[in-house]
GUKE-866752 format. One record per residue (C-alpha): chain; y, z, x. Coordinates in nm, 4 decimals. Layout:
BEGIN
<r cadena="A" c2="Y" c3="Z" c1="X"/>
...
end
This chain:
BEGIN
<r cadena="A" c2="-7.7535" c3="2.7289" c1="-24.2949"/>
<r cadena="A" c2="-7.8104" c3="2.8571" c1="-23.9375"/>
<r cadena="A" c2="-7.4857" c3="2.8374" c1="-23.7233"/>
<r cadena="A" c2="-7.6447" c3="2.7494" c1="-23.4123"/>
<r cadena="A" c2="-7.8884" c3="2.4744" c1="-23.4708"/>
<r cadena="A" c2="-7.7927" c3="2.1075" c1="-23.5193"/>
<r cadena="A" c2="-7.9978" c3="1.8194" c1="-23.6858"/>
<r cadena="A" c2="-8.1843" c3="1.6158" c1="-23.3706"/>
<r cadena="A" c2="-8.2778" c3="1.9520" c1="-23.2027"/>
<r cadena="A" c2="-8.6727" c3="1.9637" c1="-23.2048"/>
<r cadena="A" c2="-8.6928" c3="2.2890" c1="-23.4022"/>
<r cadena="A" c2="-8.4186" c3="2.1852" c1="-23.6673"/>
<r cadena="A" c2="-8.6451" c3="2.1495" c1="-23.9284"/>
<r cadena="A" c2="-8.8869" c3="2.4319" c1="-23.8741"/>
<r cadena="A" c2="-8.5835" c3="2.6932" c1="-23.8457"/>
<r cadena="A" c2="-8.4309" c3="2.5281" c1="-24.1637"/>
<r cadena="A" c2="-8.7588" c3="2.5823" c1="-24.3403"/>
<r cadena="A" c2="-8.7990" c3="2.9217" c1="-24.2064"/>
<r cadena="A" c2="-8.4658" c3="3.0056" c1="-24.3283"/>
<r cadena="A" c2="-8.5410" c3="2.8506" c1="-24.6954"/>
<r cadena="A" c2="-8.8428" c3="3.0827" c1="-24.6683"/>
<r cadena="A" c2="-8.6929" c3="3.3996" c1="-24.5807"/>
<r cadena="A" c2="-8.8714" c3="3.4281" c1="-24.2458"/>
<r cadena="A" c2="-8.5462" c3="3.4028" c1="-24.0320"/>
<r cadena="A" c2="-8.1793" c3="3.4905" c1="-24.1941"/>
<r cadena="A" c2="-8.0296" c3="3.2299" c1="-24.3722"/>
<r cadena="A" c2="-7.6510" c3="3.2074" c1="-24.2407"/>
<r cadena="A" c2="-7.5423" c3="3.3291" c1="-23.8840"/>
<r cadena="A" c2="-7.7236" c3="3.2620" c1="-23.5717"/>
<r cadena="A" c2="-8.0732" c3="3.2132" c1="-23.4929"/>
<r cadena="A" c2="-8.0591" c3="3.2263" c1="-23.1064"/>
<r cadena="A" c2="-8.3182" c3="2.9697" c1="-23.0639"/>
<r cadena="A" c2="-8.3068" c3="3.0231" c1="-22.6642"/>
<r cadena="A" c2="-8.3505" c3="3.3915" c1="-22.6969"/>
<r cadena="A" c2="-8.6917" c3="3.5589" c1="-22.6110"/>
<r cadena="A" c2="-8.9050" c3="3.6753" c1="-22.9087"/>
<r cadena="A" c2="-9.0090" c3="4.0381" c1="-22.8990"/>
<r cadena="A" c2="-9.3028" c3="4.2166" c1="-23.0431"/>
<r cadena="A" c2="-9.0866" c3="4.3752" c1="-23.3114"/>
<r cadena="A" c2="-8.9403" c3="4.0038" c1="-23.4082"/>
<r cadena="A" c2="-9.2980" c3="3.8260" c1="-23.3885"/>
<r cadena="A" c2="-9.4481" c3="4.1058" c1="-23.6384"/>
<r cadena="A" c2="-9.1517" c3="4.0855" c1="-23.8529"/>
<r cadena="A" c2="-9.1748" c3="3.7094" c1="-23.8610"/>
<r cadena="A" c2="-9.5382" c3="3.7248" c1="-23.9692"/>
<r cadena="A" c2="-9.4562" c3="4.0141" c1="-24.2225"/>
<r cadena="A" c2="-9.1987" c3="3.7652" c1="-24.3697"/>
<r cadena="A" c2="-9.4113" c3="3.4865" c1="-24.3941"/>
<r cadena="A" c2="-9.6603" c3="3.6829" c1="-24.5706"/>
<r cadena="A" c2="-9.4282" c3="3.7809" c1="-24.8436"/>
<r cadena="A" c2="-9.2791" c3="4.1073" c1="-24.6818"/>
<r cadena="A" c2="-9.5600" c3="4.3242" c1="-24.8590"/>
<r cadena="A" c2="-9.4188" c3="4.7180" c1="-24.9102"/>
<r cadena="A" c2="-9.6603" c3="4.9269" c1="-24.6821"/>
<r cadena="A" c2="-9.6757" c3="5.3032" c1="-24.6926"/>
<r cadena="A" c2="-9.8116" c3="5.4253" c1="-24.3710"/>
<r cadena="A" c2="-9.7336" c3="5.6268" c1="-24.0569"/>
<r cadena="A" c2="-9.8985" c3="5.4378" c1="-23.7411"/>
<r cadena="A" c2="-9.7837" c3="5.7375" c1="-23.5126"/>
<r cadena="A" c2="-9.5844" c3="5.4803" c1="-23.3005"/>
<r cadena="A" c2="-9.3190" c3="5.7184" c1="-23.1404"/>
<r cadena="A" c2="-9.0801" c3="5.3987" c1="-23.0632"/>
<r cadena="A" c2="-9.0639" c3="5.2790" c1="-23.4030"/>
<r cadena="A" c2="-8.7993" c3="5.4607" c1="-23.5908"/>
<r cadena="A" c2="-8.8530" c3="5.4448" c1="-23.9933"/>
<r cadena="A" c2="-8.4793" c3="5.3273" c1="-24.0193"/>
<r cadena="A" c2="-8.5846" c3="5.0051" c1="-23.8019"/>
<r cadena="A" c2="-8.5428" c3="4.6697" c1="-23.9948"/>
<r cadena="A" c2="-8.8824" c3="4.6243" c1="-23.8375"/>
<r cadena="A" c2="-9.0718" c3="4.9281" c1="-23.9163"/>
<r cadena="A" c2="-9.2366" c3="4.8074" c1="-24.2373"/>
<r cadena="A" c2="-9.3419" c3="4.4963" c1="-24.0529"/>
<r cadena="A" c2="-9.5024" c3="4.7068" c1="-23.7776"/>
<r cadena="A" c2="-9.6878" c3="4.9265" c1="-24.0110"/>
<r cadena="A" c2="-9.8071" c3="4.6065" c1="-24.1912"/>
<r cadena="A" c2="-9.9525" c3="4.4243" c1="-23.8495"/>
<r cadena="A" c2="-10.1541" c3="4.7619" c1="-23.7706"/>
<r cadena="A" c2="-10.3185" c3="4.8035" c1="-24.1607"/>
<r cadena="A" c2="-10.4068" c3="4.4004" c1="-24.1091"/>
<r cadena="A" c2="-10.5458" c3="4.4648" c1="-23.7478"/>
<r cadena="A" c2="-10.2885" c3="4.2090" c1="-23.6122"/>
<r cadena="A" c2="-10.1910" c3="4.4851" c1="-23.3543"/>
<r cadena="A" c2="-10.3122" c3="4.8222" c1="-23.2509"/>
<r cadena="A" c2="-9.9863" c3="4.8893" c1="-23.0397"/>
<r cadena="A" c2="-9.9268" c3="4.8728" c1="-22.6796"/>
<r cadena="A" c2="-10.0775" c3="5.2347" c1="-22.6627"/>
<r cadena="A" c2="-10.2048" c3="5.4624" c1="-22.9067"/>
<r cadena="A" c2="-9.8785" c3="5.5993" c1="-22.9419"/>
<r cadena="A" c2="-9.6330" c3="5.3274" c1="-22.8910"/>
<r cadena="A" c2="-9.5422" c3="4.9729" c1="-23.0115"/>
<r cadena="A" c2="-9.2944" c3="4.8688" c1="-22.7451"/>
<r cadena="A" c2="-9.0992" c3="4.6593" c1="-22.9905"/>
<r cadena="A" c2="-8.8452" c3="4.5582" c1="-22.7211"/>
<r cadena="A" c2="-9.1043" c3="4.4015" c1="-22.5031"/>
<r cadena="A" c2="-9.0902" c3="4.0502" c1="-22.4918"/>
<r cadena="A" c2="-9.4142" c3="3.8752" c1="-22.6201"/>
<r cadena="A" c2="-9.5983" c3="3.6466" c1="-22.3954"/>
<r cadena="A" c2="-9.7427" c3="3.3345" c1="-22.5373"/>
<r cadena="A" c2="-10.0944" c3="3.4755" c1="-22.5038"/>
<r cadena="A" c2="-9.9777" c3="3.7859" c1="-22.7305"/>
<r cadena="A" c2="-9.7943" c3="3.5776" c1="-22.9997"/>
<r cadena="A" c2="-10.1237" c3="3.3364" c1="-23.0356"/>
<r cadena="A" c2="-10.3283" c3="3.6855" c1="-23.0436"/>
<r cadena="A" c2="-10.0722" c3="3.7820" c1="-23.3433"/>
<r cadena="A" c2="-10.1191" c3="3.4861" c1="-23.5179"/>
<r cadena="A" c2="-10.5129" c3="3.4401" c1="-23.4759"/>
<r cadena="A" c2="-10.5280" c3="3.7967" c1="-23.5952"/>
<r cadena="A" c2="-10.3125" c3="3.7613" c1="-23.9004"/>
<r cadena="A" c2="-10.4230" c3="3.4121" c1="-24.0062"/>
<r cadena="A" c2="-10.7220" c3="3.2931" c1="-23.8895"/>
end
């Protein structure tokens, strides 16, 4: 159960499903009006694909190995979903544009 969504909201079924699938955390808050960062976008996709364990070093200086999204970023690089913002940075806290999210989805699922 997600605390900050309620039946009747257009995204209720989608967020509930995502929580049931392990794509978003069940319990706590979803924060539906918050912006989606690059780290969040690839982490959602990685979880949707089953949280595949990846062992690689992307070389991104702004993705600490201890970050919850680090394996998701590695997965996204291996599967050509992203090449990063630059050769050495991913910019995990940068808010995604709709174009970036559409590109991530296209590269991951088309």
